[in-house]
N, C-alpha and C positions, 0 to 999 in steps of 0.2 A: 592262148588255149590254157584253160585251168588244169592243174595237176591233181592227182589223187594219192593221198597217203592212206594206207589201210591199217586200221588199229586191230591188232590180233590178240588183244587181251582175253577175249572170250573163248579163244581156243584153249588158253590156260584155265579159264573158268571151268570148262568141261573136264579137263584133266583133274583139277583140284576137287571136283565133286566126288571122285572116287579115291583120291589120294594116291593115284598111281603115276604112270609115266606117259600115258597116252590120252589125247593126242599131244604131240610135241610142237609147241609154238615155233621152234627153230625150223622144223620142216614146213610149217605154215608160211613162215617168212620167205622161204625159197620159192614155194608155189606162187605166192602173191607177186613176187618180183618177176617170175617167169611169165605170169599172166599179163604183165605190162604196167603194173602200178609204179608210181614215181617214188615211193618211199614206204617205210614201215614206221608205224607208231606203236609204242608200248608205254603203259603207265605202271611204274613201280610204286605201288601204294605202301604206306607205312605198315599197314596190317598184312601185307603180302597175300591178299585174298585171291589173286590170280597170278600175275607175273612174279617170278621169283628171281633172286639175285643171279642164280646160274643162267636163267633165260637171258637176262640182260647182257651178261658177259658173252655168251655164245652168239646171240643175235648180233651184237656189236661187231663180232669178228667175221660174220658171214654176209652181212648186208652189203650189196653192191651198189645200191642206189643211194638212199639217204635214210638216216635213222633219227627219229624224233622221240625223245624221252619225255613223257609227261610226268610231272612230279610236283609235290609240295615243296616249298622253300624251307626245308628243315635240314639240319646239319648232316644227319645220317645219309639221306638221299643225295644231298649236294656232293658229299665226298665220293659216293659211288659214281655220280655223273662225271665228276672231274677225273676219275680214274679211267672210265671207259671212253670218254670223249665222244659223245654222239654228235651228229652234225648240228643239231640244235636241241634245246630243252624248251618245253612249254610249261610255264609255271601256272599251277591251278590251285584253287582252294580244295581242301580235303576234309571231310567229316567221317569219322569211323562208322557211324550208323547209316550213312546214305547208301542207296543202292547204286547210284551213279552220280557223277558230279552234277550238282543241282543248280549252279549258276556261275557267273563270272567272278574272277578275283577282284576284290575291292582294292584297286591300285591306290586310291587316294588314302584310305585308312592305313594301308601297309607300306606307304611310300618309303619311310625311313628304313624299314626292314629289307625291302626289296632292292634298294639302291646298291648296297655293297655286294649283294648276291649277284646281281646283273653284271656289275663291273668285274667281279671275280671270274665269272664264266667267260665274259668277252676277253679278258686278259689271257685266258687259256684257250682262246680261239674257238669258243663254243657260242653260237648265236643263241639269242634269247627271244622267245615269244611269250606274250602274256595273254592268257585266256580271259577275255573280258566280255561283259554284256554289251549289246549295241547301244552304248551310252557315250555321248560325245565328251562328257567331262572325264570319264574313265580313260578314254582314248587319248585325250589331251595329256593327262598325267603319265600315261604309258610312254608317250613321246618324250616328255620331259625327263623320264627315267633313263632314256637312251635305249629302250628296247629295239630290237631289230624288226620284230613282227608283232602283230596282234593276231589272235585267233578269236573271231567273233562267235560268241555263243549263240547258236541257232535253235536252242531248245524250245523257246516259247513259240517260235515260228512253226517248228515241227509238231508241237503239241496243240496247236490252235484247233478249236472245236468248230469254228464257223469260218466261212470265207472272209468275213469282215475282220475277224481276229487275225487270220493269216495275212491279209493285206496290210494291216497295221504293223505287224511284226516284220513283214517283208520289207517295207519301206524304212523301218528303223535300221535294218541290216544294210540296205543299200546306202542310206544316208551316212551310216557309220563307215562303210567301206570307202566312200568318196572322201569323207573327212580325213580318214587315216592316210589315204594316199597323198592328200595335200600336205600332210605332216611328214611325208617321206617314210612312212612305215610300210613294211610288207604286210599284206593282208591275207590271212587264212580264215577258214570258217569250218565249223563243225559242231556236232552234238544233235542227236535225234534224226539226222538226215537219213532218208531211205529211198527206195526206188520210185516212190510216188512224188516226193516233194523236193528232190535234189535239182531236177532240171531247171526249175524256176530260178533258184538262187545261183545256179551255175551260169546264168545269163548276165549276172552282174560282173562286168568286165574288170572291175577293180580287185575282185577276189582271185588270188593267184593259185591257191591250193586248198583242197578240202581234206579233212581228216574224218573218215567214216569207218566205223567198226561193227557195231552190234547188228545192223541191218545186213551187212555183207556176210557175217558169220552165220546169222540166222538163215539167210538164203542158201549159204554153202551147205548147211545141214541137209538140205533137200536136193540141191542140184550139183553140189561140188564146189570147192573153193575157186578153182580156175574159172569156171563159168560165172560164178557170182561176181568175181572181181572184174571180168571183162564186161559184164552187164552194167556195172556201176561206172566203169571207165567211159562207156558210150554216153551216159547221162552227163557226166562231168565235162566231157570234151565237146 
């Protein structure tokens, strides 16, 4: 049975829109866990557009399930991660001008940079996931780097305009998940998944965990966070 990590970044996005203190992502993390989610995901961006350093510190102290810290492999954020020690980090590409992460990490191009970062995290008992496109070459290099997991970028599947496009992207994801499993990698998936498109990929038995945020927070704005999380859990499981 697949697990669900809920990304609560956009609770912080709402707060930052007014520069105040509400809503507090710390309270959101508590509600999400009480609703039955298997973990919490937060992304500490270099520009601090939503999650702030204080959020990371407090959430790391109160989470009872698992904490996944999404981050770019840059020294400032690496040092914060080493200090708070999440259960695992997910290394992602990051551009200042993007609205959201636009694609997977180029593991091949960044191999030499990523290798010592991964080893350092693992030495400090922090597992490492690499956010990659459903590309077998990228997954092969992720395995060679010694990553514990990959998170397959499902954005193109989620954004498909036609059933044909969706099918093409779905089978890329499935093939990538099977390949990663053969390489002894843990397999997670996420990006752009919502209440309409999650059930199909949730049937791919090799995917162990999903990281879903924006859709859940959007739904929560209408029906409440507890109900939104429980609805997505039914689809994932």
